[in-house]
C-alpha positions in Angstrom: 0.0 0.0 0.0 2.9 2.4 0.8 4.4 1.8 -2.7 1.0 2.4 -4.3 0.6 5.7 -2.4 4.1 6.8 -3.3 3.4 6.2 -7.0 0.2 8.1 -7.0 1.8 11.1 -5.2 4.8 11.0 -7.6 2.4 11.1 -10.6 0.4 14.0 -9.0 3.6 16.0 -8.4 4.7 15.3 -12.0 1.4 16.5 -13.3 1.5 19.6 -11.2 5.1 20.4 -12.3 4.2 19.9 -15.9 1.3 22.3 -15.6 3.4 24.9 -14.0 6.3 24.5 -16.5 3.9 24.7 -19.4 2.3 27.8 -18.0 5.7 29.5 -17.3 6.9 28.6 -20.8 3.7 30.1 -22.4 4.0 33.2 -20.2 7.6 33.7 -21.1 6.9 33.4 -24.8 3.9 35.8 -24.6 5.7 38.5 -22.6 9.3 38.0 -23.6 10.5 40.4 -21.0 14.0 41.4 -20.2 14.2 41.6 -16.4 16.6 43.9 -14.6 17.3 43.4 -10.8 19.5 45.1 -8.3 22.3 42.8 -9.6 22.4 45.1 -12.7 22.6 48.3 -10.6 25.8 50.3 -11.2 24.9 53.2 -8.9 22.0 54.9 -7.2 21.5 58.5 -6.0 18.8 59.6 -3.6 17.7 63.2 -3.0 15.2 63.5 -0.1 13.0 66.5 0.4 10.9 67.6 3.3 7.3 66.3 3.2 7.6 62.6 2.1 9.2 63.2 -1.3 12.4 61.9 -2.8 14.1 61.8 -6.2 15.8 58.5 -7.1 18.3 58.1 -9.9 19.0 54.4 -10.6 21.7 53.4 -13.1 21.8 49.9 -14.4 23.5 47.8 -17.2 21.0 45.9 -19.3 21.1 43.7 -22.4 18.5 44.7 -25.0 17.6 43.5 -28.4 17.5 45.8 -31.4 14.0 47.1 -31.9 11.0 46.7 -29.5 11.8 45.5 -26.0 9.8 44.9 -22.9 12.2 45.9 -20.0 11.0 45.0 -16.5 12.9 47.0 -13.9 12.4 45.2 -10.6 13.2 46.6 -7.1 11.9 50.1 -7.7 10.1 52.0 -5.0 6.7 50.6 -4.2 5.6 54.3 -3.8 7.0 55.5 -7.1 5.0 58.1 -9.0 5.0 56.4 -12.4 4.1 59.6 -14.2 7.5 61.1 -13.1 9.6 58.1 -14.4 12.2 58.9 -17.0 14.4 56.2 -18.6 17.4 57.3 -20.7 20.5 55.8 -22.1 23.8 56.9 -20.6 26.2 55.4 -23.1 24.1 56.0 -26.2 22.0 59.1 -25.6 18.9 59.3 -27.8 19.0 55.6 -28.7 16.0 54.6 -26.6 12.4 55.6 -27.4 9.9 54.9 -24.7 6.6 53.6 -26.1 4.7 52.5 -23.0 5.2 51.9 -19.3 3.3 50.1 -16.6 3.9 50.0 -12.9 2.9 46.7 -11.4 2.5 47.1 -7.6 0.0 44.3 -7.1 2.4 42.0 -5.2 2.3 38.2 -5.2 0.6 36.7 -2.2 -1.6 33.6 -1.9 -4.7 35.8 -1.5 -3.8 37.9 -4.5 -3.1 34.9 -6.6 -6.4 33.3 -5.7 -8.2 36.6 -6.5 -6.7 36.7 -10.0 -8.0 33.2 -10.6 -11.7 33.9 -10.0 -13.6 32.3 -12.9 -10.5 30.2 -13.9 -9.5 26.6 -13.5 -7.0 25.5 -10.8 -5.8 22.2 -9.5 -7.0 21.0 -6.1 -4.9 18.5 -4.2 -7.2 15.9 -2.5 -6.0 13.5 0.2 -7.7 10.1 0.7 -8.4 9.9 4.5 -8.2 6.1 4.4 -5.0 5.6 2.4 -3.4 9.1 2.6 -3.0 9.0 -1.2 -3.0 12.5 -2.9 -4.6 13.2 -6.2 -5.3 16.4 -8.2 -8.8 17.5 -9.3 -9.7 20.3 -11.6 -11.8 23.1 -9.9 -13.2 26.5 -10.9 -12.7 29.4 -8.5 -16.1 31.0 -7.9 -15.1 33.5 -5.2 -12.1 34.6 -3.2 -13.9 37.1 -0.9 -13.3 36.3 2.8 -12.5 32.7 1.9 -12.5 30.5 -1.2 -15.5 29.0 -3.0 -14.7 26.3 -5.6 -16.8 24.3 -8.0 -15.5 20.8 -8.2 -17.3 18.7 -10.8 -21.0 19.1 -9.9 -20.5 20.2 -6.3 -19.5 23.4 -4.5 -16.7 23.4 -1.9 -15.7 26.0 0.7 -13.2 26.1 3.5 -10.4 24.8 1.3 -6.9 25.7 2.4 -5.1 27.8 -0.1 -1.9 25.8 0.2 -3.8 22.8 -1.4 -4.5 24.7 -4.6 -2.3 24.4 -7.6 -2.0 27.2 -10.2 -0.7 26.8 -13.8 1.1 30.2 -13.9 1.5 33.6 -12.3 -0.6 36.3 -13.9 1.5 38.8 -15.9 0.7 41.8 -13.7 1.2 40.0 -10.4 4.8 40.5 -9.2 6.9 39.4 -6.2 8.5 42.9 -6.1 7.4 46.3 -7.3 8.2 46.4 -11.0 8.2 49.1 -13.6 7.6 47.5 -17.0 8.6 49.7 -20.0 8.2 49.0 -23.7 11.0 50.7 -25.6 12.4 50.8 -29.1 16.2 50.3 -29.0 17.9 52.0 -32.0 21.4 51.6 -30.5 23.7 49.0 -29.1 22.5 45.9 -27.3 24.7 46.6 -24.3 23.0 49.6 -22.7 23.7 51.6 -19.5 20.4 53.2 -18.6 19.3 55.7 -15.9 15.9 55.5 -14.4 14.9 58.6 -12.5 11.6 59.1 -10.6 9.9 60.8 -7.7 8.6 58.6 -4.8 7.1 58.8 -1.4 8.1 56.7 1.5 11.4 58.4 2.0 11.7 61.1 4.6 14.2 62.9 6.8 14.3 65.2 9.7 17.0 67.0 11.6 17.6 66.5 15.3 20.0 68.5 17.4 21.7 67.8 20.8 23.2 70.6 22.8 25.1 70.5 26.1 25.2 73.6 28.3 28.4 74.4 30.3 28.3 74.9 34.0 28.0 78.7 33.7 25.2 78.4 31.1 26.9 80.8 28.7 28.2 78.3 26.2 27.0 75.1 24.6 28.4 72.2 22.4 26.0 71.4 19.5 25.7 68.3 17.4 23.2 67.9 14.5 21.9 64.6 13.2 19.8 63.7 10.2 17.3 60.9 10.8 16.4 59.0 7.6 13.3 56.8 7.3 12.7 54.4 4.4 9.3 52.8 4.1 9.2 53.0 0.3 9.4 49.3 -0.2 12.8 49.3 -1.8 16.5 49.3 -0.6 19.1 51.8 -1.9 22.6 50.3 -1.6 25.7 52.4 -1.5 23.6 55.4 -2.4 24.8 59.0 -3.0 22.7 60.8 -0.5 21.5 64.4 -0.7 18.9 66.3 1.4 17.0 69.4 0.4 15.8 71.7 3.2 13.0 74.1 2.4 9.4 74.1 1.4 9.1 72.9 -2.2 5.7 73.6 -3.8 3.9 70.5 -4.9 0.5 69.8 -6.6 -1.7 67.9 -4.2 -2.9 64.6 -5.7 -5.3 61.9 -4.5 -3.2 59.2 -2.8 -2.9 55.9 -4.5 -3.8 52.8 -2.5 -1.0 50.3 -1.9 -1.0 46.9 -0.3 -0.5 47.1 3.4 2.8 45.7 4.6 4.2 44.9 8.0 7.2 47.1 8.6 10.0 46.3 11.0 12.0 49.5 11.7 15.7 49.1 12.4 17.7 51.9 14.0 21.2 52.5 12.7 23.6 55.3 13.4 26.3 56.4 11.0 28.5 59.0 12.6 31.2 60.5 10.4 32.1 63.9 8.9 29.4 66.5 8.8 27.4 67.0 5.6 28.5 69.6 3.0 25.9 72.4 2.4 25.2 74.6 -0.6 22.4 76.8 -1.9 19.9 75.3 -4.4 17.5 77.9 -5.9 15.8 79.2 -2.7 16.5 76.0 -0.8 19.6 74.4 0.8 21.2 71.2 -0.3 23.1 68.9 2.1 25.4 66.2 0.6 26.9 63.2 2.4 30.5 62.9 1.4 30.4 59.1 1.1 27.9 56.4 -0.1 25.5 55.0 2.4 23.0 52.2 2.3 19.3 53.0 3.1 17.8 49.6 3.8 14.2 48.8 3.4 12.0 49.5 6.5 14.9 51.2 8.2 15.6 54.3 10.2 19.2 55.5 10.4 21.1 58.6 11.4 24.0 60.4 9.8 26.0 63.3 11.2 24.9 66.8 10.0 27.1 69.2 12.0 29.2 69.7 15.1 30.2 72.9 16.9 31.9 73.5 20.3 31.9 76.5 22.6 28.9 78.3 21.0 28.1 81.4 23.0 24.6 81.2 24.4 22.3 83.6 26.3 19.8 82.5 28.9 16.7 84.6 29.7 13.8 84.3 32.2 10.6 85.7 30.7 7.2 86.4 32.1 4.8 87.3 29.3 1.4 88.8 30.0 -1.8 89.2 27.9 -3.6 92.2 26.5 -7.1 91.3 27.5 -6.9 92.7 31.1 -6.3 96.2 29.9 -10.0 96.6 28.9 -11.7 95.4 32.1 -11.6 94.9 35.9 -9.9 91.7 37.0 -8.3 92.1 40.4 -6.1 89.0 41.1 -4.6 87.9 37.8 -2.3 85.2 39.0 -0.5 83.7 42.0 2.9 82.0 41.6 2.8 82.5 37.9 5.5 80.5 36.1 8.4 82.2 34.5 9.6 80.7 31.2 13.2 79.6 30.7 14.7 80.5 27.3 18.1 80.2 25.7 19.3 81.7 22.4 22.4 81.6 20.2 23.4 83.2 17.0 23.9 81.1 13.8 27.1 83.0 12.8 30.6 82.0 11.9 31.8 84.2 14.8 29.7 82.0 17.1 31.4 78.9 15.5 28.3 78.0 13.4 27.3 79.9 10.3 25.6 77.3 8.2 21.8 77.1 7.4 20.1 74.9 10.0 17.2 72.6 8.8 14.1 72.7 10.9 14.0 70.0 13.7 14.0 69.4 17.4 16.8 70.7 19.6 17.3 68.9 22.9 19.4 70.5 25.6 21.4 68.7 28.4 23.5 70.0 31.3 25.8 68.1 33.6 24.9 67.8 37.3 27.4 68.0 40.1 28.5 64.4 39.6 29.3 65.1 35.9 26.2 63.2 34.5 24.4 64.9 31.6 20.8 65.6 32.5 18.0 66.5 30.1 16.8 70.1 30.7 14.4 70.7 27.8 13.7 70.7 24.1 12.0 72.9 21.5 11.4 73.0 17.7 13.5 75.2 15.5 12.4 76.3 12.1 14.7 76.5 9.0 17.2 79.0 10.2 19.4 80.9 7.7 23.0 81.9 8.4 23.3 85.0 10.7 19.9 84.5 12.3 19.2 83.7 16.0 18.0 80.4 17.3 15.7 80.8 20.3 14.4 77.9 22.5 12.0 77.6 25.3 13.3 74.9 27.7 10.6 75.0 30.3 9.6 77.0 33.3 11.6 78.1 36.3 11.0 76.3 39.6 12.6 78.9 41.9 11.4 82.2 40.2 7.7 83.0 40.5 5.4 86.1 40.1 2.2 87.2 41.8 0.3 89.6 39.7 -2.8 91.8 40.4 -4.7 94.7 39.0 -4.8 97.4 41.6 -7.0 100.0 39.7 -9.2 100.2 36.6 -11.0 103.2 35.2 -13.1 103.8 32.1 -12.2 107.4 31.2 -14.4 109.9 29.3 -14.0 109.4 25.5 -11.4 111.8 24.2 -13.1 111.7 20.8 -16.2 110.0 19.2 -15.8 106.3 18.6 -12.8 105.8 21.0 -12.8 104.3 24.5 -10.1 105.3 26.9 -9.0 102.9 29.7 -6.6 103.3 32.6 -5.3 100.3 34.5 -2.7 99.9 37.3 -0.8 96.7 38.1 1.4 95.3 40.7 3.8 92.4 40.1 5.8 90.8 43.0 8.7 88.8 41.6 10.3 86.3 43.9 13.7 84.6 43.6 14.4 81.5 45.7 17.8 80.9 44.2 21.1 81.5 45.9 22.2 84.0 43.2 20.6 87.0 41.6 18.5 86.7 38.5 17.1 89.0 35.8 13.5 88.5 34.7 12.2 90.1 31.5 8.6 91.1 32.0 6.8 91.4 28.6 3.3 93.0 28.4 1.5 92.9 25.1 -0.8 95.9 24.9 -3.1 96.5 21.9 -4.5 99.8 20.8 -2.9 103.2 21.3 -1.2 103.0 24.7 1.3 104.7 27.0 2.7 104.0 30.4 1.8 107.0 32.5 3.6 106.0 35.7 6.0 103.2 36.8 8.6 102.5 39.5 11.0 100.9 37.0 11.7 102.1 33.5 10.2 100.2 30.6 11.2 99.8 27.0 8.7 100.1 24.1 9.9 97.2 22.0 7.3 97.8 19.3 3.8 99.2 19.0 2.3 96.2 20.8 4.8 95.4 23.5 6.2 97.0 26.7 9.2 95.4 28.4 10.9 95.6 31.8 14.2 94.1 32.9 13.9 93.3 36.6 16.9 92.3 38.6 16.0 90.3 41.7 18.7 89.7 44.4 19.3 86.1 45.7 16.5 84.8 48.0 14.6 88.1 47.7 11.7 89.7 45.9 11.1 92.9 43.9 7.8 94.7 43.2 7.0 96.2 39.8 4.3 98.9 39.8 3.0 100.6 36.6 -0.1 102.3 35.3 -1.1 102.2 31.6 -3.5 104.3 29.6 -5.0 102.6 26.5 -7.2 104.1 23.8 -9.2 101.7 21.5 
């Protein structure tokens, strides 16, 4: 019986193999494609923009026939924008005429294969429960929606495992990898070096910065990193990497649906020489000075910049609001928090002086034991050379303010259509530190305003802002009193 079962199984496998071979032979002769993989790749360059956009330039060596060719370029980005694809010959410019191109992103899976065979005939492997012998029956796929429905002879079967179904071939537009299929007319040599360039999503970058304050809080060391993320569905080996910082205008299009894939993100760090920077139109271009591999489903970091001993200024700021100049409020706030800010100049004299891409800047400071502790972070925008970077790190624990309105008057209108208000305020600024501090009090005041009395001199920063610099001795307090007149 064992010998009989073995012979039946061998005959079934032979029949299945024959079906698959015949289908593959027929498919090959119908399509007659020239397939190019990453093994043909000579070089690849990737330029990544802000906002999920990248330009890929993929150079490959291919063997073409004279005349019409179907060239299937495998391992392109799964998020390629096919309408942006451009294929050209490097060694024989003008010898290739592009007639047609198709992007096949319907990837080969058991479910997709079954879906493509709805209404077609497949082989169904059946096992005899008594003998264990396997045979192949013909069946028609009626449905592949939430399961499989087959017609086998005069009966309908469901609940069939997809690994018991045999297919005679793989449909032409079902690929195991994202593939751009081009139909081209080759009027040149059979050995061609071609460059495929295209725009794609799925590649992004952002800048991250780490700063360490010195003990006196008047200098910092700054490092910049670029974090690259690749979820495009392709790998870029030994790529020439460039990054564009700036807001490039793009036409908004409806997103194309892609098959969902499980992504495993791998973190990699690549610390080396900082990236070179240059202007590009109204943007800035950063170039890595060596090739780097951007693997599929990977996040990696490369060094952007490094600077030591950058002069920094720390400022404690209390900022008010303009609403309480038009009404009576009494107590405005008790133990109000004072913001902690630092700023530095992006200048060569400050040991910087290169355009800084937008990103998050995290600040650390060493404690008494010499351990670096995190003290705050903030976003910075694209910052040109010679501009100032200003960060809010948090709020002071030891410096607080009590604020109240001590008087409010609605004065007679000086002219028709205007209201005139007069408000008096008292701010008690407290310092629990063992050293003196200076607090900048900023009061935004809308309308036509003036300070008519004060116990400490203010500065009119602009038409909407009054500012006081208040020095508070160690473990002491200072009171700021002022009266403002506002016309609306």
